[in-house]
C-alpha positions as CSV (number, residue, x, y, z in Angstrom):
1,M,1.8,5.7,20.7
2,G,2.7,8.2,18.7
3,I,5.8,9.4,16.5
4,D,8.4,12.6,17.1
5,V,10.0,13.7,13.6
6,S,13.5,15.7,14.9
7,R,15.0,18.5,12.8
8,D,18.0,16.6,11.5
9,K,14.9,14.0,10.7
10,F,14.5,11.6,12.8
11,V,11.9,9.4,13.0
12,T,11.1,8.6,17.0
13,L,8.4,6.5,19.2
14,N,6.6,9.0,21.7
15,E,4.4,7.1,24.2
16,D,2.7,10.1,25.6
17,H,0.9,11.3,22.3
18,Q,-0.5,9.6,19.5
19,L,0.5,12.0,16.5
20,R,1.5,11.4,13.1
21,L,0.9,7.7,13.8
22,V,-0.9,5.6,16.5
23,T,0.6,2.4,16.9
24,C,-1.3,1.2,20.6
25,P,-2.7,-1.9,20.0
26,D,-5.7,-0.7,21.3
27,R,-7.0,1.8,18.1
28,N,-5.8,-0.6,15.8
29,P,-5.8,-2.4,13.4
30,A,-7.5,-0.1,10.9
31,L,-10.2,-1.2,8.2
32,K,-10.9,0.4,5.4
33,K,-13.2,-1.9,2.8
34,Y,-13.1,-1.2,-0.9
35,P,-15.8,-3.0,-3.6
36,D,-15.2,-6.3,-2.3
37,L,-12.0,-5.7,-1.1
38,L,-10.8,-5.6,3.0
39,T,-8.2,-4.1,3.8
40,Y,-6.6,-3.9,7.1
41,S,-3.9,-1.5,8.0
42,V,-1.5,-2.6,10.8
43,Y,-0.7,1.4,12.5
44,R,-3.7,4.1,12.4
45,R,-2.3,7.4,9.9
46,T,-3.8,10.2,11.1
47,K,-3.2,14.4,10.4
48,D,-2.9,15.5,13.5
49,G,0.6,16.6,13.8
50,D,3.6,19.2,12.0
51,K,0.5,20.8,9.4
52,E,3.3,20.7,6.7
53,R,3.2,16.9,7.0
54,D,1.2,13.4,5.5
55,G,1.2,11.7,8.3
56,N,3.6,9.4,7.2
57,P,7.3,10.3,7.7
58,F,7.7,6.9,9.6
59,I,7.9,5.0,5.7
60,Y,9.2,7.4,4.1
61,A,11.9,6.5,7.0
62,L,11.9,3.5,6.5
63,K,12.1,3.3,2.9
64,K,15.1,6.3,3.2
65,T,13.7,9.2,1.4
66,K,12.8,12.9,1.7
67,G,15.3,12.8,4.0
68,F,13.9,10.7,7.2
69,R,15.4,8.3,9.3
70,I,15.1,5.5,11.2
71,R,17.6,3.7,13.5
72,S,18.0,-0.2,13.8
73,R,17.0,0.2,18.1
74,E,14.2,2.8,17.7
75,L,12.5,-0.1,15.0
76,V,12.7,-2.6,17.6
77,R,11.0,0.3,20.1
78,F,7.4,-0.6,17.3
79,N,8.1,-4.5,18.2
80,P,5.8,-5.2,20.7
81,S,2.8,-3.2,19.2
82,F,3.6,-4.2,15.8
83,D,3.4,-7.7,17.0
84,A,0.5,-6.8,19.4
85,I,-1.7,-5.8,16.4
86,L,-0.8,-8.0,14.0
87,D,-2.4,-10.9,15.8
88,K,-5.6,-9.7,16.3
89,I,-5.1,-9.1,11.6
90,M,-4.5,-12.5,11.6
91,E,-7.6,-13.6,14.0
92,R,-9.8,-12.4,11.5
93,V,-8.3,-13.0,7.7
94,P,-7.8,-16.6,6.7
95,C,-4.0,-18.4,6.5
96,G,-3.4,-17.7,2.7
97,A,-0.8,-17.2,0.2
98,L,0.7,-13.8,0.2
99,V,1.4,-12.0,-2.6
100,T,2.7,-8.3,-1.8
101,V,2.9,-5.2,-4.2
102,P,5.6,-3.5,-6.1
103,S,7.4,-0.6,-4.6
104,S,10.6,1.2,-4.7
105,Y,11.3,0.1,-1.5
106,P,10.6,-3.7,-0.5
107,V,8.4,-3.0,2.7
108,A,5.7,-4.2,1.6
109,E,8.3,-7.5,1.3
110,I,9.7,-7.4,4.9
111,L,5.8,-7.4,5.8
112,A,4.7,-10.4,4.6
113,R,8.1,-12.1,5.8
114,R,7.0,-11.0,9.1
115,I,2.8,-12.2,8.8
116,S,4.9,-15.8,7.0
117,R,6.9,-16.1,10.6
118,K,3.3,-15.8,12.1
119,N,1.3,-17.7,10.4
120,G,3.7,-20.4,7.7
121,A,1.8,-19.0,4.7
122,E,3.8,-19.1,1.1
123,I,4.9,-16.2,-0.3
124,F,4.7,-14.5,-3.7
125,N,6.8,-11.5,-4.6
126,G,6.2,-9.8,-8.5
127,I,3.6,-11.6,-9.3
128,F,1.9,-7.7,-10.2
129,K,4.7,-5.8,-12.0
130,K,4.5,-1.6,-12.7
131,A,2.6,-1.2,-15.3
132,T,3.8,1.1,-18.8
133,V,2.2,4.3,-20.3
134,G,1.5,1.9,-23.1
135,E,-0.6,-0.4,-20.9
136,V,-2.6,2.4,-18.6
137,I,-3.4,4.4,-22.0
138,A,-4.4,0.9,-23.5
139,G,-6.8,-0.3,-20.1
140,F,-8.3,3.4,-19.9
141,D,-11.9,3.1,-19.6
142,Q,-13.0,6.6,-21.1
143,A,-17.3,5.8,-19.8
144,A,-16.0,5.5,-16.2
145,V,-14.7,9.2,-16.0
146,K,-17.1,11.3,-14.3
147,R,-18.1,14.7,-15.9
148,Q,-16.5,16.7,-13.5
149,H,-13.1,14.8,-14.0
150,R,-13.1,15.1,-17.5
151,A,-10.9,18.3,-18.6
152,E,-8.5,16.8,-15.7
153,V,-8.4,13.2,-16.9
154,K,-8.2,14.6,-21.1
155,S,-5.5,16.8,-19.6
156,Q,-3.2,13.4,-17.4
157,L,-4.0,11.7,-20.6
158,A,-1.9,14.5,-23.0
159,T,0.7,14.3,-20.6
160,F,0.8,10.4,-21.3
161,A,0.4,10.6,-25.0
162,K,4.1,12.9,-24.2
163,L,5.9,10.1,-22.6
164,D,7.4,6.7,-23.3
165,P,5.7,4.4,-24.0
166,N,7.6,1.9,-22.2
167,E,8.0,4.0,-19.5
168,L,6.9,2.8,-15.9
169,V,3.5,4.5,-14.7
170,T,3.8,6.1,-10.9
171,L,1.2,7.7,-10.0
172,K,2.3,9.8,-7.2
173,E,2.4,12.6,-9.1
174,M,-1.3,12.7,-9.5
175,R,-4.2,14.2,-7.6
176,N,-5.9,11.9,-5.4
177,K,-9.6,12.5,-7.3
178,I,-8.5,11.0,-10.6
179,R,-6.0,8.1,-10.0
180,P,-8.5,5.5,-9.9
181,Y,-9.5,5.7,-13.3
182,F,-5.2,4.9,-13.9
183,N,-4.4,1.6,-13.2
184,P,-1.0,1.2,-12.6
185,L,0.1,-2.2,-12.2
186,S,-0.4,-5.7,-15.0
187,L,0.2,-9.4,-13.5
188,N,3.9,-11.0,-14.6
189,T,1.7,-13.6,-16.4
190,D,4.9,-16.2,-16.6
191,L,4.3,-16.3,-12.0
192,L,0.7,-17.0,-12.8
193,D,1.1,-21.0,-12.6
194,C,2.7,-21.0,-9.6
195,L,0.4,-18.9,-7.4
196,P,-2.6,-20.7,-5.2
197,A,-6.1,-20.1,-7.1
198,E,-7.8,-19.1,-3.3
199,N,-7.4,-17.4,-0.4
200,L,-4.8,-15.0,-1.4
201,L,-3.9,-12.2,1.2
202,L,-2.6,-8.6,-1.0
203,I,0.3,-7.3,0.9
204,D,1.6,-3.4,1.0
205,D,2.8,-0.8,2.5
206,L,0.9,2.0,2.8
207,L,-2.3,3.4,1.8
208,S,-3.3,6.0,0.2
209,T,-6.3,6.3,-2.4
210,G,-6.7,2.0,-2.3
211,T,-6.2,3.0,-6.4
212,T,-3.7,0.1,-6.3
213,I,-4.9,-2.2,-3.6
214,S,-8.1,-2.1,-5.6
215,N,-6.9,-2.9,-9.3
216,A,-4.1,-5.6,-8.8
217,A,-7.4,-7.1,-6.3
218,K,-9.6,-6.9,-9.6
219,L,-6.6,-7.9,-11.7
220,L,-6.4,-11.5,-10.0
221,K,-9.7,-11.8,-10.0
222,A,-9.8,-11.2,-13.4
223,S,-7.8,-14.0,-14.0
224,G,-9.7,-16.6,-12.1
225,F,-7.7,-15.5,-8.5
226,K,-9.7,-15.5,-5.1
227,V,-8.7,-12.5,-3.4
228,A,-9.5,-12.6,0.5
229,G,-8.1,-9.7,1.8
230,A,-5.0,-7.4,2.5
231,I,-2.7,-6.3,4.9
232,C,-0.9,-2.9,4.8
233,L,1.7,-1.5,6.9
234,L,-0.1,2.4,7.1
235,S,-3.6,3.0,6.4
236,A,-5.3,5.7,4.6
237,L,-5.3,8.9,5.8
């Protein structure tokens, strides 16, 4: 089962193919392993479909961005596969506290609520916040940059230097190969006392390079917390 996109950018489920998004339970969840972090995704993204699209008009429609839309009655059609896949994930991960990763639209929070209804886990929003330009520059590690990336990283640092240090950082316009050198998140330390120490599950909307979810895990682990894994709505390509 895949998705179609109409000329006026409405997204619909199509049970006759697996283009753009694979939604059938027998091919999901998608599993991606980053250093010390297992990440499960409910739906598997695919490059099969329109060449000019990167495989995520579904997430654009959920966020109501780039002109994409999805009707409420159409979303209901995804429920059977979504619930079946989520049940499979719940069998593989511990029933831990759910920590959402910030985004421009609360898809992660919505996903966390759906998970919580199944396993009763407590949800923690606001633990992470988007890092400022100043925080990213301060946390940058020049020694970690590979030789082939040095020129592009230097250019990106020069771009950051021209910005207000209090401006929030986004990685969306940054080339994938240099994203891992920049941490787009920081911790809201005022809320950490409320967070359980173990079995934390990170919740995000979309995997791209894994930079955000990996850095989220690193921040928590550096503060003494144990991260059991992560769950995303859509996989990496």
